[in-house]
Structure formats: C-alpha cells, structure tokens
C-alpha positions as CSV (number, residue, x, y, z in Angstrom):
1,X,48.5,143.2,263.2
2,X,51.6,142.5,262.0
3,X,54.5,143.3,264.2
4,X,55.8,146.1,262.2
5,X,56.4,148.6,264.2
6,X,55.2,152.3,263.6
7,X,57.4,155.3,263.3
8,X,56.1,158.5,265.1
9,X,53.4,161.0,264.8
10,X,54.7,165.0,264.8
11,X,51.8,168.1,265.4
12,X,52.6,171.6,265.6
13,X,50.0,174.8,266.0
14,X,50.7,178.3,265.6
15,X,47.7,180.9,266.6
16,X,47.0,184.8,266.0
17,X,46.5,185.2,270.1
18,X,47.7,183.7,273.3
19,X,45.4,180.8,274.4
20,X,45.5,177.2,275.9
21,X,46.9,175.7,272.8
22,X,48.1,172.3,274.8
23,X,44.5,171.1,274.8
24,X,44.5,171.7,271.3
25,X,47.7,169.6,270.6
26,X,46.2,166.6,273.2
27,X,43.1,166.4,270.5
28,X,45.7,166.3,267.6
29,X,48.6,163.5,269.6
30,X,45.1,161.2,270.2
31,X,44.6,161.0,266.3
32,X,48.1,160.2,265.7
33,X,48.3,157.6,269.0
34,X,48.5,155.2,266.0
35,X,51.9,156.0,264.9
36,X,53.6,155.6,268.2
37,X,52.5,154.0,271.7
38,X,55.9,154.6,273.8
39,X,55.7,157.8,274.3
40,X,54.3,161.4,273.9
41,X,55.2,165.0,275.2
42,X,53.7,168.5,274.3
43,X,56.2,171.7,274.3
44,X,54.0,175.3,274.6
45,X,56.0,178.7,273.5
46,X,54.7,182.0,276.2
47,X,56.2,184.8,275.4
48,X,59.2,183.3,273.7
49,X,59.5,180.7,277.4
50,X,59.4,177.2,275.7
51,X,57.7,174.6,278.2
52,X,57.2,171.0,277.9
53,X,56.0,167.8,279.8
54,X,56.8,164.0,278.0
55,X,57.4,160.6,279.2
56,X,56.8,157.6,278.3
57,X,53.1,156.1,277.9
58,X,50.0,156.8,275.7
59,X,48.6,160.2,275.4
60,X,45.9,159.7,278.0
61,X,48.6,158.3,280.5
62,X,50.8,160.8,280.1
63,X,48.7,164.2,280.1
64,X,46.0,164.2,282.6
65,X,43.6,167.6,283.3
66,X,46.0,168.4,286.0
67,X,49.0,167.9,283.9
68,X,47.3,169.8,280.4
69,X,46.3,172.6,282.9
70,X,49.7,173.0,284.1
71,X,51.0,173.7,281.1
72,X,50.8,177.9,279.9
73,X,48.9,179.9,277.5
74,X,50.8,180.6,274.3
75,X,50.5,181.4,270.5
76,X,52.6,177.9,269.9
77,X,53.0,174.8,270.5
78,X,54.2,171.3,269.5
79,X,53.7,167.9,270.0
80,X,54.9,164.5,269.5
81,X,53.9,160.6,269.9
82,X,56.8,158.5,269.6
83,X,57.7,154.7,268.7
84,X,61.6,154.2,268.9
85,X,62.9,153.6,265.7
86,X,66.4,154.9,266.8
87,X,66.8,155.1,270.5
88,X,65.3,153.1,273.2
89,X,61.8,153.8,275.0
90,X,63.0,155.6,278.3
91,X,61.2,158.9,279.3
92,X,65.0,161.1,278.3
93,X,64.4,159.5,274.6
94,X,60.7,160.9,274.2
95,X,60.2,164.3,272.4
96,X,59.5,167.4,271.3
97,X,63.1,167.9,272.4
98,X,63.9,171.0,273.7
99,X,67.0,173.6,273.7
100,X,68.2,176.8,275.1
101,X,71.2,178.6,273.3
102,X,72.9,181.7,273.1
103,X,70.6,182.9,270.3
104,X,67.3,181.8,272.1
105,X,65.0,178.8,272.8
106,X,64.1,175.7,269.8
107,X,61.2,172.8,270.3
108,X,61.9,170.1,267.9
109,X,59.5,167.0,266.8
110,X,60.7,164.6,264.6
111,X,59.1,161.7,262.4
112,X,61.5,159.8,260.4
113,X,65.0,158.1,260.8
114,X,68.5,159.7,259.6
115,X,70.3,157.4,257.4
116,X,73.4,159.2,258.1
117,X,72.8,159.6,262.0
118,X,75.5,157.3,262.9
119,X,78.5,159.5,260.8
120,X,76.9,162.7,262.0
121,X,77.0,161.9,265.5
122,X,80.3,160.8,265.7
123,X,81.6,164.3,264.0
124,X,79.8,166.3,266.7
125,X,81.2,164.2,270.0
126,X,84.3,164.6,268.2
127,X,84.0,167.8,268.3
128,X,83.1,168.6,272.1
129,X,78.8,167.8,271.6
130,X,77.7,165.9,274.9
131,X,74.1,164.4,273.7
132,X,71.5,163.4,276.9
133,X,69.3,160.8,274.6
134,X,70.3,158.0,272.4
135,X,67.9,159.3,269.4
136,X,68.8,160.6,266.1
137,X,66.1,163.2,267.0
138,X,69.4,165.1,268.9
139,X,71.7,164.8,266.5
140,X,69.5,166.8,264.2
141,X,68.8,169.3,267.2
142,X,72.5,169.9,267.4
143,X,72.9,170.3,263.5
144,X,70.1,172.7,263.6
145,X,71.4,174.8,266.9
146,X,74.9,175.1,265.4
147,X,73.4,176.6,262.4
148,X,71.5,179.1,264.2
149,X,74.5,180.3,265.7
150,X,76.4,181.4,262.2
151,X,72.8,182.4,260.2
152,X,70.3,185.2,260.6
153,X,67.3,183.4,261.4
154,X,65.7,179.8,262.2
155,X,64.4,178.7,259.1
156,X,67.6,179.5,257.7
157,X,69.4,177.5,260.6
158,X,67.0,174.6,259.7
159,X,67.5,175.4,255.3
160,X,70.8,174.6,255.8
161,X,70.4,171.6,258.0
162,X,68.8,169.8,255.4
163,X,72.3,169.8,253.2
164,X,73.4,167.9,255.8
165,X,70.9,165.3,257.1
166,X,70.4,162.8,254.8
167,X,66.5,159.7,255.4
168,X,63.7,160.3,256.7
169,X,61.9,163.0,258.2
170,X,59.4,165.0,258.9
171,X,60.1,168.1,261.0
172,X,58.2,170.6,263.4
173,X,60.2,173.6,264.5
174,X,59.3,175.8,267.2
175,X,61.2,179.1,267.7
176,X,60.2,182.0,270.1
177,X,58.2,183.8,267.2
178,X,58.1,181.2,265.0
179,X,56.9,177.7,263.7
180,X,58.6,175.8,261.1
181,X,57.5,172.8,259.3
182,X,60.0,170.9,256.1
183,X,59.7,167.8,255.3
184,X,62.7,165.6,253.6
185,X,63.3,166.1,249.5
186,X,62.2,162.5,249.2
187,X,59.1,163.0,251.1
188,X,59.4,159.7,252.7
189,X,57.0,161.0,255.3
190,X,53.9,162.7,255.2
191,X,53.4,165.7,256.6
192,X,50.7,168.4,256.3
193,X,49.1,171.7,257.6
194,X,45.1,172.8,257.7
195,X,43.7,176.2,259.3
196,X,41.3,177.0,261.5
197,X,38.4,179.7,261.4
198,X,40.2,182.3,263.8
199,X,43.0,182.4,261.3
200,X,45.0,179.3,263.3
201,X,46.8,176.8,261.4
202,X,47.7,173.7,262.2
203,X,50.5,171.0,260.9
204,X,50.5,166.9,261.4
205,X,51.6,164.1,260.0
206,X,48.1,162.9,258.9
207,X,45.5,164.7,257.7
208,X,43.2,162.8,260.0
209,X,44.7,164.7,262.9
210,X,43.7,168.3,261.3
211,X,40.1,166.9,261.2
212,X,40.2,166.0,265.3
213,X,41.1,169.8,265.8
214,X,38.9,171.0,263.7
215,X,41.0,172.2,261.1
216,X,40.1,172.9,256.9
217,X,43.1,170.6,255.3
218,X,44.9,172.9,252.9
219,X,47.4,170.8,251.1
220,X,50.3,168.0,251.8
221,X,53.7,170.0,252.3
222,X,56.0,169.4,249.3
223,X,59.2,166.7,249.9
224,X,62.0,169.3,250.2
225,X,59.5,172.2,251.5
226,X,60.0,174.5,254.6
227,X,57.1,176.2,256.0
228,X,57.5,179.2,258.0
229,X,54.5,180.6,260.4
230,X,54.9,183.8,261.7
231,X,52.9,186.6,262.6
232,X,50.5,187.8,259.6
233,X,52.2,185.6,257.9
234,X,53.2,182.3,256.4
235,X,55.9,181.8,253.8
236,X,57.2,178.5,251.6
237,X,60.9,177.8,250.4
238,X,61.4,175.4,248.0
239,X,64.8,175.9,247.5
240,X,65.4,171.6,248.6
241,X,62.5,170.6,246.3
242,X,62.6,168.5,242.9
243,X,66.6,167.5,243.9
244,X,65.5,164.1,244.1
245,X,62.8,161.7,242.8
246,X,59.7,161.3,245.2
247,X,60.1,158.8,247.5
248,X,56.9,158.0,249.9
249,X,57.1,155.2,252.4
250,X,54.7,153.0,250.6
251,X,53.9,151.4,253.9
252,X,52.2,154.6,254.8
253,X,49.4,153.5,252.5
254,X,49.5,149.8,253.3
255,X,49.9,150.2,257.0
256,X,51.0,152.9,259.3
257,X,48.0,155.6,258.1
258,X,44.6,155.6,259.4
259,X,42.4,154.8,256.9
260,X,40.6,158.3,256.8
261,X,43.8,160.1,256.0
262,X,44.5,161.3,252.7
263,X,48.5,161.6,251.7
264,X,49.9,163.3,249.0
265,X,46.3,163.3,247.1
266,X,45.4,159.6,247.7
267,X,42.9,158.1,250.0
268,X,44.5,155.6,252.3
269,X,41.0,154.1,252.7
270,X,41.3,153.7,249.0
271,X,44.6,152.1,248.4
272,X,44.1,149.7,250.3
273,X,40.6,148.5,248.9
274,X,42.7,148.5,245.8
275,X,45.4,146.2,247.4
276,X,42.9,143.7,248.2
277,X,41.3,143.7,245.1
278,X,44.5,143.4,243.1
279,X,45.0,140.4,245.6
280,X,41.7,138.5,245.1
281,X,43.1,138.3,241.1
282,X,46.6,137.7,241.5
283,X,46.5,135.1,244.1
284,X,42.9,133.7,243.6
285,X,41.6,131.4,246.7
286,X,38.4,129.2,246.6
287,X,36.6,129.9,249.8
288,X,33.7,130.3,251.5
289,X,34.0,134.0,253.5
290,X,36.7,136.7,253.8
291,X,37.8,138.2,256.7
292,X,40.5,140.9,257.7
293,X,42.9,141.3,260.7
294,X,41.9,144.2,262.7
295,X,42.7,147.0,262.1
296,X,44.6,147.7,259.3
297,X,44.0,144.4,257.3
298,X,39.9,144.9,257.0
299,X,40.2,147.5,254.0
300,X,41.9,145.2,252.2
301,X,40.0,142.9,253.1
302,X,36.6,143.8,252.0
303,X,38.8,144.7,248.8
304,X,39.9,141.0,248.4
305,X,36.0,140.3,248.6
306,X,35.5,142.8,245.7
307,X,37.5,141.6,244.3
308,X,36.9,138.2,243.9
309,X,32.8,137.4,244.7
310,X,33.4,135.6,248.2
311,X,31.3,137.7,251.1
312,X,33.1,139.5,253.8
313,X,32.7,139.0,257.4
314,X,33.7,139.8,260.7
315,X,35.8,137.0,261.6
316,X,38.0,138.4,264.6
317,X,36.9,140.9,267.2
318,X,39.7,143.2,268.4
319,X,39.9,144.0,272.1
320,X,40.3,147.8,271.7
321,X,42.2,148.2,275.5
322,X,45.5,146.4,274.9
323,X,47.9,148.6,273.4
324,X,49.9,147.1,269.9
325,X,51.3,143.8,269.9
326,X,55.0,145.3,268.6
327,X,55.3,147.6,272.1
328,X,56.2,144.6,273.8
329,X,59.9,144.3,274.1
330,X,60.2,140.2,274.2
331,X,58.6,137.3,272.0
332,X,56.8,136.2,275.0
333,X,55.0,138.9,275.9
334,X,54.3,139.5,272.1
335,X,52.4,136.0,272.2
336,X,50.8,136.3,275.2
337,X,49.1,140.0,274.1
338,X,48.2,138.5,270.6
339,X,46.3,135.8,273.0
340,X,44.4,138.3,274.4
341,X,43.7,141.1,272.1
342,X,42.1,139.0,269.1
343,X,38.9,136.7,269.7
344,X,37.7,134.7,266.6
345,X,34.0,134.9,265.7
346,X,32.8,131.4,266.0
347,X,29.9,131.9,263.9
348,X,32.1,133.7,261.3
349,X,34.4,130.6,260.4
350,X,33.0,127.6,261.7
351,X,33.2,125.4,258.9
352,X,33.9,127.4,256.8
353,X,37.2,128.0,253.9
354,X,38.5,131.3,255.5
355,X,40.2,134.0,253.2
356,X,42.4,135.8,256.5
357,X,44.0,139.1,254.5
358,X,46.3,140.8,256.6
359,X,49.2,143.7,255.5
360,X,52.2,141.9,256.1
361,X,54.1,139.0,257.8
362,X,57.4,139.9,259.5
363,X,58.6,137.2,262.2
364,X,55.4,134.9,261.8
365,X,54.5,134.3,265.5
366,X,51.6,136.5,265.4
367,X,50.1,135.2,262.0
368,X,50.8,131.7,263.5
369,X,48.5,132.6,266.6
370,X,45.7,133.9,264.8
371,X,45.2,131.2,262.6
372,X,45.4,129.0,265.3
373,X,42.3,131.1,267.3
374,X,40.4,130.6,263.8
375,X,41.2,126.5,263.8
376,X,40.2,126.6,267.8
377,X,36.5,128.4,266.2
378,X,36.2,125.8,263.8
379,X,37.6,127.1,260.1
380,X,38.1,124.0,257.8
381,X,40.6,125.7,256.2
382,X,42.5,128.9,255.9
383,X,43.8,130.8,253.0
384,X,46.3,133.2,254.8
385,X,46.5,136.7,251.9
386,X,48.9,139.5,252.5
387,X,48.5,142.8,251.1
388,X,52.2,144.1,250.6
389,X,55.1,141.7,249.2
390,X,57.4,139.9,251.8
391,X,59.8,141.8,253.4
392,X,63.3,140.6,252.0
393,X,65.5,143.8,253.4
394,X,65.8,146.2,256.1
395,X,64.4,149.5,256.4
396,X,66.6,152.8,257.5
397,X,63.9,154.8,256.8
398,X,61.7,154.8,259.9
399,X,60.2,151.2,259.8
400,X,61.6,149.1,262.9
401,X,63.2,146.4,260.4
402,X,66.9,146.3,261.3
403,X,67.5,142.8,260.1
404,X,67.3,140.5,258.0
405,X,68.0,137.3,260.1
406,X,64.4,137.9,261.6
407,X,62.5,138.3,258.4
408,X,60.6,135.3,257.9
409,X,60.3,135.5,254.1
410,X,64.0,135.5,253.9
411,X,64.6,132.1,255.1
412,X,61.7,130.2,254.1
413,X,59.0,130.0,251.1
414,X,56.0,130.5,251.2
415,X,54.6,127.2,251.4
416,X,57.0,126.4,253.7
417,X,55.6,129.6,255.8
418,X,52.1,128.3,255.5
419,X,53.1,125.6,256.9
420,X,55.3,126.9,259.6
421,X,51.9,129.4,260.9
422,X,49.4,126.3,260.1
423,X,48.1,127.7,257.1
424,X,46.4,125.9,254.3
425,X,48.0,128.5,251.9
426,X,50.0,131.7,251.7
427,X,49.9,134.8,249.2
428,X,51.4,138.1,248.7
429,X,50.8,140.8,246.5
430,X,53.4,140.9,244.0
431,X,56.2,143.7,243.9
432,X,55.2,144.2,240.3
433,X,51.8,144.9,241.1
434,X,52.8,147.6,243.8
435,X,52.0,150.1,240.5
436,X,49.2,148.9,240.2
437,X,47.9,150.8,243.7
438,X,47.1,154.2,241.8
439,X,49.3,156.2,244.1
440,X,50.3,158.8,242.0
441,X,53.6,159.3,243.1
442,X,57.1,157.5,243.8
443,X,57.0,155.2,246.3
444,X,60.2,154.2,248.1
445,X,60.2,150.3,248.0
446,X,63.2,149.7,249.7
447,X,62.1,146.6,251.8
448,X,60.6,144.6,249.2
449,X,63.0,145.3,246.5
450,X,66.3,146.3,248.4
451,X,66.5,149.4,245.8
452,X,67.1,152.5,248.2
453,X,67.4,155.9,247.5
454,X,70.0,156.7,250.1
455,X,73.2,155.3,250.4
456,X,73.1,152.4,253.2
457,X,74.2,153.3,256.6
458,X,77.2,151.3,258.3
459,X,75.5,151.4,262.1
460,X,71.5,150.2,261.7
461,X,70.5,148.9,265.0
462,X,67.8,151.0,266.5
463,X,70.2,150.0,269.5
464,X,73.2,151.6,268.6
465,X,74.0,154.5,270.6
466,X,72.7,152.4,274.4
467,X,75.3,150.0,273.1
468,X,77.6,152.2,273.3
469,X,77.1,153.4,276.6
470,X,77.3,149.8,277.9
471,X,80.6,149.3,276.4
C-alpha cells in the first residue's frame, strides 16, 4: 500500500493458425493489471498488417466488447499495460508502439527504463529523428528500426540494438512474420513464456498471466536472451547472455509481482513470507496481533506472524474498486483515495497492540493515514514494520523513484518517521538480511545501497521530455 509506482506489463502471443487473439491478450493484460493502471493497448498482426488500439485507462475500460471485436483476426498479437516511468500519462505514450518503415511494420511493447535514454534520444534528434511521444520506448523503436534497415532480419536488428541501449528492458517485438521476446543482460525485469495445447506460444511479464490464458509455463527468458517465434520454429539467441552479473529488481519479489507468480524459479509468495519471518527476528515487537496492508503487505505479515508467534489477523479491508493510490497526480488526491480505499476492522484491532506490516515507505503520507485509521478503530499501540530496507536512493530501471528529496528515510531517522506518522515504533528489514530471502540469483538493490549496475544517467526526471517541450 506504499506510494511506489508500478512499472509496466507486456504480453505477446504467436499462434500457428489465424484466430481472434485480441481476446486472449485482453485476459493476459487483465492478469498483469497490477503492473500498470495508467493505460493499455493491443496490436494484432493480420497477414502482415498491424492494427492496434490503445488509450489511457484500465484494461476493462479501454477494451469494451465492441472494441475487442473490431480488432482483426491474426496469428500474432502483443499487449501492454502501462505506468509512466518516463513520459507523462497521455494516450500518445500508451503502448504498443506501432512503426511503419521501408522494410515493413513493427509493434513494440516495453517494460523497464533505459538508463541512457537521454543520450540516445539526443543523438537521434540531431540526426533528424522526430519524436511523437515522450517515452523512452520510442527511442528503442527508432534504434531497432535503424538497425533493421541495415540487417537481414528483425532478430538481427534487435540484437544489434541491444549493443546500444542500456538499463532495464523486457521487450516483445512483432514484425509481419515473427514475434521476438528479449530481456536485458542484467535481467532487471522479468519475462517468461509458455505453450498452449494447440501449439500457441505466449510471452508475459509474469507467469500469472500465462495461467490466465491457459498456457503452461515453460521457463523464464534468460537475461540477455532473445527468443524468435516464427512459422514452425522457436529459436533462442544467447549471444548477449552472461556478459554481466544478473541483477533482477529486488522489488519484483517484495512488491511489484503478483504473489502467485514465479520469477526466475522463485515463488513471489514464498519470498514475501520469508521477508516477514526475517523481519520478525530482526525487528521484534511485543504485540497482540499482526496485520498486513493489502495487498502486497499481507504475505509478509503472515510471515511475521509465523516468525514471531503473534497471531495473524485481518485488520484492514481494501476497496477493490479504487485504483492504486499512486495513480493520483497530486498529494491531495492521493490522501483522499487512501481515505476511501482502506477501512480498519475494529473487532481485530480495538484495545490491542498491533504490528502493522507493509512493503515500503516512500513519502510517509500513506503510512500516516493508515496509522490514523487504526487509531480511530481503537488500536492501543501500533508498531510499523517494513519488509524492505529504507529507500535512500533513486531508481533508474523502472521504479518511479527519481528524487532523494521525496524519500522520507533520507531526511529522518526511524524514530522521527514513527513519530511523524503517529506510530509507536518503526522497523525495516535490514539491508544485510536481504541475502536471507534465498532468491538464488543476484538482485539489484541500488535503491537501498546506492550501488548501481550501470552508469547513473545525467537526466532522470520522468517528465524530462515534457519539460523540454515546454521550454
């Protein structure tokens, strides 16, 4: 329930037969809705012609039965749900991006954030490129298109582009005849694929989306790997694999992904349980009940209960019909949405010492409001526990934390933050304990430690291109 911003979710499908794939993509995007709630889109390839529909809003709002029915039948399709980590929340920035060039057509869906986007965009603009969006995804599309003009295939173009773009990117690219899926060499963002009984292949940001469309999970796409789905074949290119250490975003496990997903062989639910257990040992509290903040704090709260022996209870109820608080553009509207989104269960917390577990604290405003709700419901004590270390540094790889001035932990001690929020105590998961989550792979923890896998970009503000336009 933090005010952390989601990234995006991508989905792609390749069918041996021409059929109405838009509906399948629709259900895949529904399963990925938690990854982005600002906008969405679907592009379908019909006999080499790509047709798309996209707009701001949730999947169910953008794609009515009529709109879905107007999308053509085809044997390939890609979809995207968006939260803007670079570029504002406008229809022009929704994905997939569709490009028509002299060697054909291409549709591109991207999850992540390029760390060298500003430099690449400037180079392209100086060479005459005209940008229609303020998203770094269009930069990727431009580079792939340029490479396609001098290479023999779309996969060669994508491989060549991977030598230039830096940072986080999980891509699904559709040409007139092929579906391409690739993951950056660090593996910052997840990507996996599965199969259906009729020979159809599906690619998704998370395994939960494969389940939603009836696909059987095959495996995760490796960091640096490129998969090519085409008629009668699936090929893998690993020429970019193992060039750098694996660095999947730690927050995929702590917050972003759905609990029923498995990422790089690790159950998200199990990772969160373990985080709660570690938190109980490292930051104990003398309390009567443990509750979690819906939804991503619930698993860690259950783990805290298991680790401490303190009973677990349902202390907060979430209104499922309110979009996540971070969608609001202003602090005032964020607070208003928290007020109507959560309500306390008085029977659970009244007269009790409560351990309140959440995944993170960014600004502290949301946490303060939740503490107030519990006080109003009669909680005797509130001990706030966070299943992650404190945010001390910005993220350049897709989590929308671009300024230390907005990170409350940069300017206040835990005791000061607890007092400001009205809690009796505050404790974080120690940075030194992250290795105990048993994730079996290297993770990016730069937002906690300040140790970045790539060069830090000179311009990092998500609206930097809008700002240039205004100038």
